[in-house]
ZADO-1210 file (C-alpha; in nm, 4 decimals, padded with zeros to 6 digits):
<atoms>
<atom x="04.1541" y="10.1857" z="07.9165" code="UNK" pos="1"/>
<atom x="03.8598" y="09.9522" z="07.8819" code="UNK" pos="2"/>
<atom x="03.6349" y="09.8788" z="08.1765" code="UNK" pos="3"/>
<atom x="03.6185" y="09.5347" z="08.3332" code="UNK" pos="4"/>
<atom x="03.2781" y="09.3592" z="08.3255" code="UNK" pos="5"/>
<atom x="03.0992" y="09.2570" z="08.6437" code="UNK" pos="6"/>
<atom x="03.2255" y="08.9295" z="08.7872" code="UNK" pos="7"/>
<atom x="02.9727" y="08.6664" z="08.8776" code="UNK" pos="8"/>
<atom x="02.8965" y="08.5086" z="09.2129" code="UNK" pos="9"/>
<atom x="03.1180" y="08.7467" z="09.4090" code="UNK" pos="10"/>
<atom x="03.4310" y="08.5483" z="09.3205" code="UNK" pos="11"/>
<atom x="03.7561" y="08.7333" z="09.2925" code="UNK" pos="12"/>
<atom x="03.9086" y="08.7302" z="08.9484" code="UNK" pos="13"/>
<atom x="04.1751" y="08.9253" z="08.7690" code="UNK" pos="14"/>
<atom x="04.0837" y="09.2910" z="08.7253" code="UNK" pos="15"/>
<atom x="03.7859" y="09.3116" z="08.9625" code="UNK" pos="16"/>
<atom x="03.6962" y="09.2573" z="09.3239" code="UNK" pos="17"/>
<atom x="03.4211" y="09.2855" z="09.5778" code="UNK" pos="18"/>
<atom x="03.3696" y="09.6232" z="09.7360" code="UNK" pos="19"/>
<atom x="03.3747" y="09.6044" z="10.1175" code="UNK" pos="20"/>
<atom x="03.0780" y="09.7434" z="10.3099" code="UNK" pos="21"/>
<atom x="03.1190" y="10.1154" z="10.3720" code="UNK" pos="22"/>
<atom x="03.0947" y="10.0725" z="10.7459" code="UNK" pos="23"/>
<atom x="03.4072" y="09.8580" z="10.7681" code="UNK" pos="24"/>
<atom x="03.6472" y="10.1340" z="10.6677" code="UNK" pos="25"/>
<atom x="03.9779" y="10.0841" z="10.4911" code="UNK" pos="26"/>
<atom x="04.3147" y="09.9889" z="10.6245" code="UNK" pos="27"/>
<atom x="04.5935" y="10.2390" z="10.5719" code="UNK" pos="28"/>
<atom x="04.9207" y="10.1135" z="10.4228" code="UNK" pos="29"/>
<atom x="05.2036" y="10.0770" z="10.6713" code="UNK" pos="30"/>
<atom x="05.4088" y="10.3967" z="10.6807" code="UNK" pos="31"/>
<atom x="05.7764" y="10.4382" z="10.6041" code="UNK" pos="32"/>
<atom x="05.8168" y="10.1744" z="10.3371" code="UNK" pos="33"/>
<atom x="05.8726" y="10.1674" z="09.9640" code="UNK" pos="34"/>
<atom x="05.6599" y="09.9983" z="09.7026" code="UNK" pos="35"/>
<atom x="05.7418" y="09.6389" z="09.7969" code="UNK" pos="36"/>
<atom x="05.6466" y="09.3862" z="09.5359" code="UNK" pos="37"/>
<atom x="05.5611" y="09.6491" z="09.2741" code="UNK" pos="38"/>
<atom x="05.7135" y="09.6886" z="08.9316" code="UNK" pos="39"/>
<atom x="05.7035" y="09.9995" z="08.7183" code="UNK" pos="40"/>
<atom x="05.5753" y="09.9342" z="08.3699" code="UNK" pos="41"/>
<atom x="05.4198" y="09.5947" z="08.4461" code="UNK" pos="42"/>
<atom x="05.1852" y="09.4512" z="08.1877" code="UNK" pos="43"/>
<atom x="04.8145" y="09.5420" z="08.2081" code="UNK" pos="44"/>
<atom x="04.7288" y="09.1814" z="08.2774" code="UNK" pos="45"/>
<atom x="04.9381" y="09.1594" z="08.5932" code="UNK" pos="46"/>
<atom x="04.7591" y="09.0220" z="08.8971" code="UNK" pos="47"/>
<atom x="04.9856" y="09.1987" z="09.1477" code="UNK" pos="48"/>
<atom x="04.7885" y="09.2780" z="09.4643" code="UNK" pos="49"/>
<atom x="04.7735" y="09.6357" z="09.5996" code="UNK" pos="50"/>
<atom x="04.9479" y="09.6849" z="09.9332" code="UNK" pos="51"/>
<atom x="04.6480" y="09.8849" z="10.0536" code="UNK" pos="52"/>
<atom x="04.4317" y="09.6077" z="10.1995" code="UNK" pos="53"/>
<atom x="04.0574" y="09.5987" z="10.2344" code="UNK" pos="54"/>
<atom x="03.8649" y="09.5084" z="10.5480" code="UNK" pos="55"/>
<atom x="03.9514" y="09.1622" z="10.6752" code="UNK" pos="56"/>
<atom x="03.7801" y="08.8781" z="10.4919" code="UNK" pos="57"/>
<atom x="03.7040" y="09.0734" z="10.1717" code="UNK" pos="58"/>
<atom x="03.8641" y="09.0356" z="09.8317" code="UNK" pos="59"/>
<atom x="04.1347" y="09.2813" z="09.7241" code="UNK" pos="60"/>
<atom x="04.1547" y="09.4330" z="09.3788" code="UNK" pos="61"/>
<atom x="04.4675" y="09.3751" z="09.1716" code="UNK" pos="62"/>
<atom x="04.6435" y="09.7035" z="09.1094" code="UNK" pos="63"/>
<atom x="04.6821" y="09.6445" z="08.7380" code="UNK" pos="64"/>
<atom x="04.3263" y="09.7132" z="08.6211" code="UNK" pos="65"/>
<atom x="04.2784" y="10.0784" z="08.6974" code="UNK" pos="66"/>
<atom x="03.9398" y="10.1628" z="08.5496" code="UNK" pos="67"/>
<atom x="03.6581" y="09.9159" z="08.6199" code="UNK" pos="68"/>
<atom x="03.2992" y="10.0117" z="08.5635" code="UNK" pos="69"/>
<atom x="03.1045" y="10.1451" z="08.8573" code="UNK" pos="70"/>
<atom x="02.8872" y="09.8306" z="08.8363" code="UNK" pos="71"/>
<atom x="03.1701" y="09.6279" z="08.9879" code="UNK" pos="72"/>
<atom x="03.1022" y="09.8246" z="09.3088" code="UNK" pos="73"/>
<atom x="03.4689" y="09.8075" z="09.3975" code="UNK" pos="74"/>
<atom x="03.7577" y="10.0456" z="09.4562" code="UNK" pos="75"/>
<atom x="04.1156" y="10.0684" z="09.3464" code="UNK" pos="76"/>
<atom x="04.4096" y="10.0153" z="09.5797" code="UNK" pos="77"/>
<atom x="04.7166" y="10.2303" z="09.5193" code="UNK" pos="78"/>
<atom x="05.0454" y="10.2329" z="09.7085" code="UNK" pos="79"/>
<atom x="05.1843" y="10.5366" z="09.8790" code="UNK" pos="80"/>
<atom x="05.4214" y="10.7517" z="09.6807" code="UNK" pos="81"/>
<atom x="05.6517" y="11.0453" z="09.7092" code="UNK" pos="82"/>
<atom x="05.5140" y="11.3945" z="09.6741" code="UNK" pos="83"/>
<atom x="05.5637" y="11.7224" z="09.4948" code="UNK" pos="84"/>
<atom x="05.6745" y="12.0643" z="09.6402" code="UNK" pos="85"/>
<atom x="05.5319" y="12.3362" z="09.8540" code="UNK" pos="86"/>
<atom x="05.5641" y="12.7065" z="09.8131" code="UNK" pos="87"/>
<atom x="05.4030" y="12.9734" z="10.0194" code="UNK" pos="88"/>
<atom x="05.3736" y="13.3503" z="10.0404" code="UNK" pos="89"/>
<atom x="05.2345" y="13.4740" z="10.3668" code="UNK" pos="90"/>
<atom x="05.2075" y="13.8266" z="10.5044" code="UNK" pos="91"/>
<atom x="04.8774" y="13.9814" z="10.3966" code="UNK" pos="92"/>
<atom x="04.7772" y="13.6506" z="10.2369" code="UNK" pos="93"/>
<atom x="04.8042" y="13.4419" z="10.5536" code="UNK" pos="94"/>
<atom x="04.5050" y="13.2040" z="10.5815" code="UNK" pos="95"/>
<atom x="04.2456" y="13.3274" z="10.8266" code="UNK" pos="96"/>
<atom x="04.2897" y="13.1726" z="11.1691" code="UNK" pos="97"/>
<atom x="03.9296" y="13.2071" z="11.2799" code="UNK" pos="98"/>
<atom x="03.8266" y="12.9428" z="11.0283" code="UNK" pos="99"/>
<atom x="03.5338" y="13.1494" z="10.9044" code="UNK" pos="100"/>
<atom x="03.4454" y="13.2413" z="10.5508" code="UNK" pos="101"/>
<atom x="03.6053" y="13.2264" z="10.2101" code="UNK" pos="102"/>
<atom x="03.7210" y="13.5870" z="10.2054" code="UNK" pos="103"/>
<atom x="03.7293" y="13.7833" z="09.8828" code="UNK" pos="104"/>
<atom x="03.6214" y="14.1204" z="10.0213" code="UNK" pos="105"/>
<atom x="03.9065" y="14.3038" z="09.8490" code="UNK" pos="106"/>
<atom x="03.9513" y="14.2366" z="09.4772" code="UNK" pos="107"/>
<atom x="04.2476" y="14.3760" z="09.2850" code="UNK" pos="108"/>
<atom x="04.3478" y="14.3756" z="08.9207" code="UNK" pos="109"/>
<atom x="04.1558" y="14.4877" z="08.6143" code="UNK" pos="110"/>
<atom x="04.0319" y="14.1485" z="08.4940" code="UNK" pos="111"/>
<atom x="03.9329" y="14.0332" z="08.8424" code="UNK" pos="112"/>
<atom x="03.7375" y="14.3520" z="08.9146" code="UNK" pos="113"/>
<atom x="03.5732" y="14.3493" z="08.5736" code="UNK" pos="114"/>
<atom x="03.4473" y="13.9910" z="08.6221" code="UNK" pos="115"/>
<atom x="03.3278" y="14.0834" z="08.9707" code="UNK" pos="116"/>
<atom x="03.1032" y="14.3490" z="08.8154" code="UNK" pos="117"/>
<atom x="02.9940" y="14.1308" z="08.5230" code="UNK" pos="118"/>
<atom x="02.8997" y="13.8380" z="08.7490" code="UNK" pos="119"/>
<atom x="02.6837" y="14.0550" z="08.9759" code="UNK" pos="120"/>
<atom x="02.6976" y="13.7748" z="09.2300" code="UNK" pos="121"/>
<atom x="02.7702" y="13.9873" z="09.5361" code="UNK" pos="122"/>
<atom x="02.7372" y="14.3461" z="09.6487" code="UNK" pos="123"/>
<atom x="03.0215" y="14.5815" z="09.5608" code="UNK" pos="124"/>
<atom x="03.0390" y="14.8805" z="09.7958" code="UNK" pos="125"/>
<atom x="03.3047" y="15.0887" z="09.6181" code="UNK" pos="126"/>
<atom x="03.5717" y="15.0800" z="09.3495" code="UNK" pos="127"/>
<atom x="03.8970" y="15.2721" z="09.3626" code="UNK" pos="128"/>
<atom x="04.0614" y="15.3752" z="09.0357" code="UNK" pos="129"/>
<atom x="04.4056" y="15.5278" z="09.0116" code="UNK" pos="130"/>
<atom x="04.3685" y="15.8918" z="08.9094" code="UNK" pos="131"/>
<atom x="04.6534" y="15.8676" z="08.6573" code="UNK" pos="132"/>
<atom x="04.4618" y="15.6074" z="08.4523" code="UNK" pos="133"/>
<atom x="04.1652" y="15.8247" z="08.3572" code="UNK" pos="134"/>
<atom x="04.2323" y="15.7795" z="07.9831" code="UNK" pos="135"/>
<atom x="04.2972" y="15.4041" z="07.9947" code="UNK" pos="136"/>
<atom x="04.0352" y="15.2099" z="07.7928" code="UNK" pos="137"/>
<atom x="04.0218" y="14.9047" z="08.0218" code="UNK" pos="138"/>
<atom x="03.9806" y="15.1229" z="08.3291" code="UNK" pos="139"/>
<atom x="03.7117" y="15.3236" z="08.1479" code="UNK" pos="140"/>
<atom x="03.5267" y="14.9954" z="08.0808" code="UNK" pos="141"/>
<atom x="03.5333" y="14.9147" z="08.4518" code="UNK" pos="142"/>
<atom x="03.4029" y="15.2624" z="08.5342" code="UNK" pos="143"/>
<atom x="03.1152" y="15.2144" z="08.2890" code="UNK" pos="144"/>
<atom x="03.0240" y="14.8741" z="08.4342" code="UNK" pos="145"/>
<atom x="03.0285" y="15.0316" z="08.7806" code="UNK" pos="146"/>
<atom x="02.8002" y="15.3136" z="08.6622" code="UNK" pos="147"/>
<atom x="02.5511" y="15.0648" z="08.5176" code="UNK" pos="148"/>
<atom x="02.5606" y="14.8650" z="08.8389" code="UNK" pos="149"/>
<atom x="02.5307" y="15.1803" z="09.0519" code="UNK" pos="150"/>
<atom x="02.8592" y="15.1114" z="09.2258" code="UNK" pos="151"/>
<atom x="03.0388" y="15.4205" z="09.3635" code="UNK" pos="152"/>
<atom x="03.3743" y="15.4936" z="09.1979" code="UNK" pos="153"/>
<atom x="03.6519" y="15.6943" z="09.3630" code="UNK" pos="154"/>
<atom x="03.9504" y="15.8266" z="09.1702" code="UNK" pos="155"/>
<atom x="04.2384" y="15.8224" z="09.4173" code="UNK" pos="156"/>
<atom x="04.6065" y="15.9006" z="09.4034" code="UNK" pos="157"/>
<atom x="04.8243" y="15.6155" z="09.2824" code="UNK" pos="158"/>
<atom x="05.0257" y="15.6178" z="09.6061" code="UNK" pos="159"/>
<atom x="04.7120" y="15.5867" z="09.8182" code="UNK" pos="160"/>
<atom x="04.5782" y="15.2989" z="09.6085" code="UNK" pos="161"/>
<atom x="04.9041" y="15.1059" z="09.6163" code="UNK" pos="162"/>
<atom x="04.9310" y="15.1574" z="09.9929" code="UNK" pos="163"/>
<atom x="04.5906" y="14.9927" z="10.0331" code="UNK" pos="164"/>
<atom x="04.6690" y="14.7066" z="09.7917" code="UNK" pos="165"/>
<atom x="04.7545" y="14.3615" z="09.9232" code="UNK" pos="166"/>
<atom x="04.8707" y="14.2038" z="09.5977" code="UNK" pos="167"/>
<atom x="05.1939" y="14.2888" z="09.4210" code="UNK" pos="168"/>
<atom x="05.0354" y="14.4601" z="09.1196" code="UNK" pos="169"/>
<atom x="04.6795" y="14.5907" z="09.1619" code="UNK" pos="170"/>
<atom x="04.6963" y="14.7504" z="08.8137" code="UNK" pos="171"/>
<atom x="04.5378" y="15.0707" z="08.9416" code="UNK" pos="172"/>
<atom x="04.2068" y="14.9069" z="09.0403" code="UNK" pos="173"/>
<atom x="04.0684" y="14.7883" z="09.3765" code="UNK" pos="174"/>
<atom x="03.7115" y="14.6838" z="09.4519" code="UNK" pos="175"/>
<atom x="03.5555" y="14.6397" z="09.7966" code="UNK" pos="176"/>
<atom x="03.2818" y="14.3776" z="09.8036" code="UNK" pos="177"/>
<atom x="03.0830" y="14.1418" z="10.0234" code="UNK" pos="178"/>
<atom x="03.2480" y="13.8135" z="10.1153" code="UNK" pos="179"/>
<atom x="03.2257" y="13.5302" z="09.8637" code="UNK" pos="180"/>
<atom x="02.9368" y="13.2951" z="09.9381" code="UNK" pos="181"/>
<atom x="03.0305" y="12.9378" z="10.0237" code="UNK" pos="182"/>
<atom x="02.8942" y="12.6617" z="09.8020" code="UNK" pos="183"/>
<atom x="02.6819" y="12.3896" z="09.9609" code="UNK" pos="184"/>
<atom x="02.8721" y="12.0601" z="09.9665" code="UNK" pos="185"/>
<atom x="02.5519" y="11.8573" z="09.9271" code="UNK" pos="186"/>
<atom x="02.4725" y="12.0391" z="09.6038" code="UNK" pos="187"/>
<atom x="02.8247" y="11.9826" z="09.4715" code="UNK" pos="188"/>
<atom x="02.7940" y="11.6103" z="09.5456" code="UNK" pos="189"/>
<atom x="02.4630" y="11.5916" z="09.3601" code="UNK" pos="190"/>
<atom x="02.6159" y="11.7701" z="09.0612" code="UNK" pos="191"/>
<atom x="02.4533" y="11.9903" z="08.8051" code="UNK" pos="192"/>
<atom x="02.1467" y="11.8584" z="08.6281" code="UNK" pos="193"/>
<atom x="02.2484" y="11.6293" z="08.3458" code="UNK" pos="194"/>
<atom x="02.6138" y="11.6210" z="08.4552" code="UNK" pos="195"/>
<atom x="02.7994" y="11.3790" z="08.6784" code="UNK" pos="196"/>
<atom x="02.9901" y="11.5496" z="08.9632" code="UNK" pos="197"/>
<atom x="03.3282" y="11.6901" z="08.8624" code="UNK" pos="198"/>
<atom x="03.5143" y="11.8275" z="09.1644" code="UNK" pos="199"/>
<atom x="03.8647" y="11.9329" z="09.2627" code="UNK" pos="200"/>
<atom x="03.9945" y="11.9247" z="09.6222" code="UNK" pos="201"/>
<atom x="04.3125" y="12.0966" z="09.7373" code="UNK" pos="202"/>
<atom x="04.5129" y="11.9463" z="10.0205" code="UNK" pos="203"/>
<atom x="04.7181" y="12.2005" z="10.2153" code="UNK" pos="204"/>
<atom x="04.7765" y="12.4494" z="09.9327" code="UNK" pos="205"/>
<atom x="04.8984" y="12.7684" z="10.1017" code="UNK" pos="206"/>
<atom x="05.0405" y="12.9609" z="09.8054" code="UNK" pos="207"/>
<atom x="04.7792" y="13.2181" z="09.6938" code="UNK" pos="208"/>
<atom x="04.9165" y="13.2384" z="09.3396" code="UNK" pos="209"/>
<atom x="04.8832" y="12.8627" z="09.3011" code="UNK" pos="210"/>
<atom x="04.5286" y="12.8543" z="09.4352" code="UNK" pos="211"/>
<atom x="04.4258" y="13.1380" z="09.2038" code="UNK" pos="212"/>
<atom x="04.5717" y="12.9607" z="08.9006" code="UNK" pos="213"/>
<atom x="04.4017" y="12.6350" z="09.0038" code="UNK" pos="214"/>
<atom x="04.0652" y="12.8113" z="09.0247" code="UNK" pos="215"/>
<atom x="04.1202" y="12.9693" z="08.6830" code="UNK" pos="216"/>
<atom x="04.1894" y="12.6277" z="08.5256" code="UNK" pos="217"/>
<atom x="03.8902" y="12.4749" z="08.7030" code="UNK" pos="218"/>
<atom x="03.6576" y="12.7416" z="08.5667" code="UNK" pos="219"/>
<atom x="03.7896" y="12.6953" z="08.2146" code="UNK" pos="220"/>
<atom x="03.7585" y="12.3147" z="08.2270" code="UNK" pos="221"/>
<atom x="03.4030" y="12.3181" z="08.3609" code="UNK" pos="222"/>
<atom x="03.4738" y="12.1887" z="08.7116" code="UNK" pos="223"/>
<atom x="03.1535" y="12.1834" z="08.9151" code="UNK" pos="224"/>
<atom x="03.3116" y="12.2816" z="09.2458" code="UNK" pos="225"/>
<atom x="03.6349" y="12.3219" z="09.4409" code="UNK" pos="226"/>
<atom x="03.6803" y="12.1953" z="09.7968" code="UNK" pos="227"/>
<atom x="03.9155" y="12.3878" z="10.0261" code="UNK" pos="228"/>
<atom x="03.9963" y="12.2908" z="10.3863" code="UNK" pos="229"/>
<atom x="03.8737" y="12.5448" z="10.6388" code="UNK" pos="230"/>
<atom x="04.2059" y="12.5313" z="10.8233" code="UNK" pos="231"/>
<atom x="04.5715" y="12.5156" z="10.7157" code="UNK" pos="232"/>
<atom x="04.4972" y="12.6337" z="10.3619" code="UNK" pos="233"/>
<atom x="04.4828" y="12.9703" z="10.1897" code="UNK" pos="234"/>
<atom x="04.1355" y="13.1078" z="10.1205" code="UNK" pos="235"/>
<atom x="04.0404" y="13.3805" z="09.8722" code="UNK" pos="236"/>
<atom x="04.2848" y="13.6633" z="09.9372" code="UNK" pos="237"/>
<atom x="04.3412" y="13.9584" z="09.6998" code="UNK" pos="238"/>
<atom x="04.6327" y="13.7692" z="09.5450" code="UNK" pos="239"/>
<atom x="04.4163" y="13.4605" z="09.4892" code="UNK" pos="240"/>
<atom x="04.1390" y="13.6673" z="09.3289" code="UNK" pos="241"/>
<atom x="04.3850" y="13.8453" z="09.1016" code="UNK" pos="242"/>
<atom x="04.5612" y="13.5231" z="08.9941" code="UNK" pos="243"/>
<atom x="04.2218" y="13.3640" z="08.9261" code="UNK" pos="244"/>
<atom x="04.1379" y="13.6533" z="08.6885" code="UNK" pos="245"/>
<atom x="03.7724" y="13.6517" z="08.7861" code="UNK" pos="246"/>
<atom x="03.7248" y="13.2750" z="08.8188" code="UNK" pos="247"/>
<atom x="03.6371" y="13.3106" z="09.1891" code="UNK" pos="248"/>
<atom x="03.3091" y="13.4705" z="09.0802" code="UNK" pos="249"/>
<atom x="03.1997" y="13.1666" z="08.8797" code="UNK" pos="250"/>
<atom x="03.3500" y="12.8507" z="09.0346" code="UNK" pos="251"/>
<atom x="03.1529" y="12.7234" z="09.3358" code="UNK" pos="252"/>
<atom x="03.3892" y="12.6905" z="09.6326" code="UNK" pos="253"/>
<atom x="03.3053" y="12.4936" z="09.9466" code="UNK" pos="254"/>
<atom x="03.4984" y="12.5102" z="10.2731" code="UNK" pos="255"/>
<atom x="03.5228" y="12.1706" z="10.4413" code="UNK" pos="256"/>
<atom x="03.6116" y="12.1016" z="10.8016" code="UNK" pos="257"/>
<atom x="03.8275" y="11.7973" z="10.7343" code="UNK" pos="258"/>
<atom x="03.9361" y="11.6846" z="10.3896" code="UNK" pos="259"/>
<atom x="03.9830" y="11.3123" z="10.4733" code="UNK" pos="260"/>
<atom x="03.6289" y="11.2854" z="10.6106" code="UNK" pos="261"/>
<atom x="03.4948" y="11.4776" z="10.3121" code="UNK" pos="262"/>
<atom x="03.6646" y="11.2403" z="10.0686" code="UNK" pos="263"/>
<atom x="03.5103" y="10.9455" z="10.2496" code="UNK" pos="264"/>
<atom x="03.1743" y="11.1121" z="10.2056" code="UNK" pos="265"/>
<atom x="03.2375" y="11.1545" z="09.8330" code="UNK" pos="266"/>
<atom x="03.3220" y="10.7864" z="09.8009" code="UNK" pos="267"/>
<atom x="03.0012" y="10.6948" z="09.9800" code="UNK" pos="268"/>
<atom x="02.8199" y="10.9040" z="09.7174" code="UNK" pos="269"/>
<atom x="02.9832" y="10.6959" z="09.4391" code="UNK" pos="270"/>
<atom x="03.2278" y="10.9690" z="09.3361" code="UNK" pos="271"/>
<atom x="03.5725" y="10.8408" z="09.2442" code="UNK" pos="272"/>
<atom x="03.8534" y="11.0094" z="09.4390" code="UNK" pos="273"/>
<atom x="04.1761" y="11.0354" z="09.2388" code="UNK" pos="274"/>
<atom x="04.4926" y="11.1820" z="09.3873" code="UNK" pos="275"/>
<atom x="04.7562" y="11.3507" z="09.1734" code="UNK" pos="276"/>
<atom x="05.1136" y="11.2728" z="09.2740" code="UNK" pos="277"/>
<atom x="05.4285" y="11.2973" z="09.0646" code="UNK" pos="278"/>
<atom x="05.5706" y="10.9664" z="09.1928" code="UNK" pos="279"/>
<atom x="05.2657" y="10.7488" z="09.1278" code="UNK" pos="280"/>
<atom x="05.3123" y="10.4588" z="08.8849" code="UNK" pos="281"/>
<atom x="04.9867" y="10.5105" z="08.6953" code="UNK" pos="282"/>
<atom x="04.9450" y="10.7807" z="08.4360" code="UNK" pos="283"/>
<atom x="04.6811" y="11.0521" z="08.4383" code="UNK" pos="284"/>
<atom x="04.6201" y="10.9700" z="08.0733" code="UNK" pos="285"/>
<atom x="04.5134" y="10.6132" z="08.1575" code="UNK" pos="286"/>
<atom x="04.1958" y="10.7253" z="08.3339" code="UNK" pos="287"/>
<atom x="03.9837" y="10.6182" z="08.0388" code="UNK" pos="288"/>
<atom x="03.6108" y="10.5799" z="08.1087" code="UNK" pos="289"/>
<atom x="03.6597" y="10.6734" z="08.4730" code="UNK" pos="290"/>
<atom x="03.6967" y="11.0374" z="08.3656" code="UNK" pos="291"/>
<atom x="03.3364" y="11.0408" z="08.2452" code="UNK" pos="292"/>
<atom x="03.1992" y="10.9268" z="08.5816" code="UNK" pos="293"/>
<atom x="03.1576" y="11.1234" z="08.9019" code="UNK" pos="294"/>
<atom x="03.5136" y="11.2176" z="08.9938" code="UNK" pos="295"/>
<atom x="03.7101" y="11.4339" z="09.2352" code="UNK" pos="296"/>
<atom x="04.0761" y="11.5151" z="09.1741" code="UNK" pos="297"/>
<atom x="04.2840" y="11.5805" z="09.4851" code="UNK" pos="298"/>
<atom x="04.5840" y="11.8122" z="09.4492" code="UNK" pos="299"/>
<atom x="04.8562" y="11.8158" z="09.7134" code="UNK" pos="300"/>
<atom x="05.0685" y="12.1114" z="09.8161" code="UNK" pos="301"/>
<atom x="05.4119" y="12.1485" z="09.6694" code="UNK" pos="302"/>
<atom x="05.6754" y="11.9918" z="09.8902" code="UNK" pos="303"/>
<atom x="05.4456" y="11.7922" z="10.1179" code="UNK" pos="304"/>
<atom x="05.2165" y="11.6644" z="09.8439" code="UNK" pos="305"/>
<atom x="04.9166" y="11.4584" z="09.9511" code="UNK" pos="306"/>
<atom x="04.8929" y="11.4077" z="10.3245" code="UNK" pos="307"/>
<atom x="04.8879" y="11.0509" z="10.4549" code="UNK" pos="308"/>
<atom x="04.5210" y="11.0504" z="10.5582" code="UNK" pos="309"/>
<atom x="04.4138" y="11.2043" z="10.2279" code="UNK" pos="310"/>
<atom x="04.6160" y="10.9555" z="10.0226" code="UNK" pos="311"/>
<atom x="04.4630" y="10.6643" z="10.2115" code="UNK" pos="312"/>
<atom x="04.1170" y="10.7800" z="10.1053" code="UNK" pos="313"/>
<atom x="04.1994" y="10.8022" z="09.7353" code="UNK" pos="314"/>
<atom x="04.0696" y="10.5295" z="09.5061" code="UNK" pos="315"/>
<atom x="04.3664" y="10.5841" z="09.2763" code="UNK" pos="316"/>
<atom x="04.6790" y="10.7966" z="09.2665" code="UNK" pos="317"/>
<atom x="04.8044" y="10.9009" z="08.9229" code="UNK" pos="318"/>
<atom x="05.0918" y="11.1065" z="08.7885" code="UNK" pos="319"/>
<atom x="05.1689" y="11.3213" z="08.4864" code="UNK" pos="320"/>
<atom x="05.4412" y="11.1561" z="08.2737" code="UNK" pos="321"/>
<atom x="05.7561" y="11.3678" z="08.2768" code="UNK" pos="322"/>
<atom x="05.9651" y="11.3297" z="07.9605" code="UNK" pos="323"/>
<atom x="06.2371" y="11.5803" z="08.0460" code="UNK" pos="324"/>
<atom x="06.4860" y="11.6031" z="08.3287" code="UNK" pos="325"/>
<atom x="06.2693" y="11.7720" z="08.5918" code="UNK" pos="326"/>
<atom x="06.0553" y="11.5402" z="08.8016" code="UNK" pos="327"/>
<atom x="05.7351" y="11.7358" z="08.8601" code="UNK" pos="328"/>
<atom x="05.5166" y="12.0269" z="08.7564" code="UNK" pos="329"/>
<atom x="05.3861" y="12.3156" z="08.9618" code="UNK" pos="330"/>
<atom x="05.0558" y="12.2174" z="09.1248" code="UNK" pos="331"/>
<atom x="04.8617" y="12.4743" z="08.9218" code="UNK" pos="332"/>
<atom x="05.0041" y="12.3414" z="08.5934" code="UNK" pos="333"/>
<atom x="04.9213" y="11.9883" z="08.7046" code="UNK" pos="334"/>
<atom x="04.5672" y="12.1010" z="08.7852" code="UNK" pos="335"/>
<atom x="04.5255" y="12.2395" z="08.4337" code="UNK" pos="336"/>
<atom x="04.6320" y="11.9120" z="08.2732" code="UNK" pos="337"/>
<atom x="04.4194" y="11.6978" z="08.5034" code="UNK" pos="338"/>
<atom x="04.1003" y="11.9008" z="08.4705" code="UNK" pos="339"/>
<atom x="04.1241" y="11.9281" z="08.0933" code="UNK" pos="340"/>
<atom x="04.1923" y="11.5542" z="08.0625" code="UNK" pos="341"/>
<atom x="03.8584" y="11.4939" z="08.2348" code="UNK" pos="342"/>
<atom x="03.6916" y="11.7610" z="08.0211" code="UNK" pos="343"/>
<atom x="03.8216" y="11.5884" z="07.7067" code="UNK" pos="344"/>
<atom x="03.6426" y="11.2665" z="07.8008" code="UNK" pos="345"/>
<atom x="03.3188" y="11.4497" z="07.8810" code="UNK" pos="346"/>
<atom x="03.2702" y="11.6318" z="07.5525" code="UNK" pos="347"/>
</atoms>
């Protein structure tokens, strides 16, 4: 989608609008209503106004032009929409209630443990290997990496190892390590040298398998950092680390106290905040040039989707077109599509 040029003299015209001062805040859309006055599939030239209003006395952007240039200094208004589903597995993977730390002290699964040793990012105190896997090549590779890294290895009975495991299938390998270090949010906002910020935020994701798969996709697509709420969200449990297949060792992860306030901070730093919601009218594949700018995708939990306060702080809400009979994708599958769509525009 082509970007709209800067309008002159601050006058409102089709496809662009004045950006309100940051201090004025943004009005939330009234709750409990449908998309009044909206049409699905309207022409790109439509001048339909977004129901999300700006501060009083400022111009509002038409909803039809989704990707202006940053030089317009304006934001996109997007109506509220329905959300996509929540799953959750608790027990040993219950999010920590003290609100401290990412976790990650116990790593299970051959690929996850191998990447832990290869990364060398944190201290590993001991590795347990199932005694019945002494002749397995992949386990032998882990033992060799541990020897090179001077990490103690204990060969234990399979029953003892599985009793200690917290994931469903530890694959005969458990590592005990220092907690994952938290990434600095300021550094993530600045981005890597020569690259505009590319972030992913998760809103209320409590399923450890989903979070692990999201982190794996983020690492593969070159995401610069993942933002996880400190409360009411799963952190890095053994199941997360195993599902991520080692990605937790390479993707910077920051814990944030409140996601809505953090998203406001990203917007103040000129990072576009784009929510992903299966009922949104705009397509993920219409991002266009916006994908090459500083951007943060926000992924909602299955079932609840994006929370109200988070949605209100998004510059745009987009969906993945569904051509079959089901109406949505799992959040981890949606994350893979969204992150690689951005990566495609940044090559």
